[in-house]
Every structure is written in C-alpha cells, then in structure tokens.
VEXZA-756601 format. One record per atom (N, C-alpha, C): residue number from 0; chain; atom name; x, y, z. Coordinates in steps of 0.2 Angstrom, whole numbers, m for minus. Example, Ala and Ser with C-alpha at 12.3 -4.5 7.8 and 13.67 -1.06 7.14 Angstrom:
<nodes>
{0,A,N,{66,m28,39}}
{0,A,CA,{62,m22,39}}
{0,A,C,{66,m16,39}}
{1,A,N,{64,m11,35}}
{1,A,CA,{68,m5,36}}
{1,A,C,{64,0,39}}
</nodes>
This chain:
<nodes>
{0,A,N,{89,m28,312}}
{0,A,CA,{91,m35,313}}
{0,A,C,{85,m39,317}}
{1,A,N,{83,m44,314}}
{1,A,CA,{77,m48,318}}
{1,A,C,{81,m53,323}}
{2,A,N,{78,m54,328}}
{2,A,CA,{80,m58,334}}
{2,A,C,{75,m63,336}}
{3,A,N,{77,m69,337}}
{3,A,CA,{72,m74,340}}
{3,A,C,{75,m76,346}}
{4,A,N,{72,m76,352}}
{4,A,CA,{74,m78,358}}
{4,A,C,{72,m85,359}}
{5,A,N,{77,m89,362}}
{5,A,CA,{75,m96,363}}
{5,A,C,{77,m98,370}}
{6,A,N,{73,m101,374}}
{6,A,CA,{75,m102,381}}
{6,A,C,{71,m109,384}}
{7,A,N,{74,m112,389}}
{7,A,CA,{70,m117,392}}
{7,A,C,{65,m115,397}}
{8,A,N,{65,m109,399}}
{8,A,CA,{60,m106,403}}
{8,A,C,{54,m104,399}}
{9,A,N,{48,m104,403}}
{9,A,CA,{42,m102,399}}
{9,A,C,{42,m95,397}}
{10,A,N,{38,m93,393}}
{10,A,CA,{37,m86,390}}
{10,A,C,{35,m82,396}}
{11,A,N,{30,m85,400}}
{11,A,CA,{27,m81,406}}
{11,A,C,{33,m79,411}}
{12,A,N,{37,m84,412}}
{12,A,CA,{42,m83,417}}
{12,A,C,{47,m78,415}}
{13,A,N,{49,m79,409}}
{13,A,CA,{54,m74,406}}
{13,A,C,{51,m67,406}}
{14,A,N,{45,m66,404}}
{14,A,CA,{42,m60,403}}
{14,A,C,{41,m57,410}}
{15,A,N,{39,m61,415}}
{15,A,CA,{39,m58,422}}
{15,A,C,{45,m55,425}}
{16,A,N,{51,m58,423}}
{16,A,CA,{57,m55,425}}
{16,A,C,{59,m49,421}}
{17,A,N,{55,m47,416}}
{17,A,CA,{57,m41,413}}
{17,A,C,{62,m41,408}}
{18,A,N,{64,m48,406}}
{18,A,CA,{69,m49,401}}
{18,A,C,{67,m46,394}}
{19,A,N,{60,m46,392}}
{19,A,CA,{58,m43,386}}
{19,A,C,{50,m43,387}}
{20,A,N,{47,m39,382}}
{20,A,CA,{40,m38,382}}
{20,A,C,{37,m44,379}}
{21,A,N,{30,m44,380}}
{21,A,CA,{26,m50,378}}
{21,A,C,{26,m50,370}}
{22,A,N,{28,m45,367}}
{22,A,CA,{28,m45,359}}
{22,A,C,{35,m47,356}}
{23,A,N,{39,m49,360}}
{23,A,CA,{46,m51,358}}
{23,A,C,{46,m58,355}}
{24,A,N,{48,m59,349}}
{24,A,CA,{48,m66,347}}
{24,A,C,{52,m71,351}}
{25,A,N,{49,m76,353}}
{25,A,CA,{51,m81,358}}
{25,A,C,{49,m88,356}}
{26,A,N,{54,m93,357}}
{26,A,CA,{52,m100,356}}
{26,A,C,{55,m104,362}}
{27,A,N,{50,m107,365}}
{27,A,CA,{52,m111,371}}
{27,A,C,{54,m118,370}}
{28,A,N,{60,m120,373}}
{28,A,CA,{62,m127,372}}
{28,A,C,{58,m132,376}}
{29,A,N,{57,m138,374}}
{29,A,CA,{60,m141,368}}
{29,A,C,{55,m139,362}}
{30,A,N,{58,m139,356}}
{30,A,CA,{54,m137,350}}
{30,A,C,{56,m142,345}}
{31,A,N,{51,m143,340}}
{31,A,CA,{53,m147,334}}
{31,A,C,{56,m143,329}}
{32,A,N,{59,m146,324}}
{32,A,CA,{62,m142,318}}
{32,A,C,{56,m138,314}}
{33,A,N,{50,m141,314}}
{33,A,CA,{44,m138,311}}
{33,A,C,{43,m131,315}}
{34,A,N,{43,m132,322}}
{34,A,CA,{41,m126,326}}
{34,A,C,{46,m121,325}}
{35,A,N,{53,m123,325}}
{35,A,CA,{58,m118,323}}
{35,A,C,{57,m114,317}}
{36,A,N,{56,m118,311}}
{36,A,CA,{55,m116,305}}
{36,A,C,{49,m111,304}}
{37,A,N,{44,m113,308}}
{37,A,CA,{38,m108,308}}
{37,A,C,{39,m102,311}}
{38,A,N,{43,m102,317}}
{38,A,CA,{44,m96,321}}
{38,A,C,{49,m91,317}}
{39,A,N,{54,m94,314}}
{39,A,CA,{59,m91,310}}
{39,A,C,{55,m87,304}}
{40,A,N,{51,m91,301}}
{40,A,CA,{47,m88,295}}
{40,A,C,{43,m82,298}}
{41,A,N,{40,m83,304}}
{41,A,CA,{35,m78,307}}
{41,A,C,{40,m71,308}}
{42,A,N,{46,m72,311}}
{42,A,CA,{50,m67,313}}
{42,A,C,{52,m63,306}}
{43,A,N,{54,m67,301}}
{43,A,CA,{57,m64,295}}
{43,A,C,{51,m60,291}}
{44,A,N,{45,m63,292}}
{44,A,CA,{39,m59,288}}
{44,A,C,{37,m53,292}}
{45,A,N,{39,m53,298}}
{45,A,CA,{38,m47,302}}
{45,A,C,{31,m45,304}}
</nodes>
C-alpha cells in the first residue's frame, strides 16, 4: 500500500521528530490541487 503523509508542519520539522525518514512521501499544507495530483502520481509511480 502506498501512503502519502500530509501535514501543516514543515518536512524538516516532522523529520527531526523522527516521525518518518527523509524519503517518505510528504506534502506540506497548504497545497494546490495541482500539487496534490502531482504528488499522488509520484507516489503511485513509485
């Protein structure tokens, strides 16, 4: 199963807390529909 994490926190802040590695798919809020679609495509293409 592919997972995309979305948060209002920055990627650096989340990674520093050890929530996930730097290579985990992540999208920071706020984002546009185009950003979301692009990241979902990136995750699905693996």
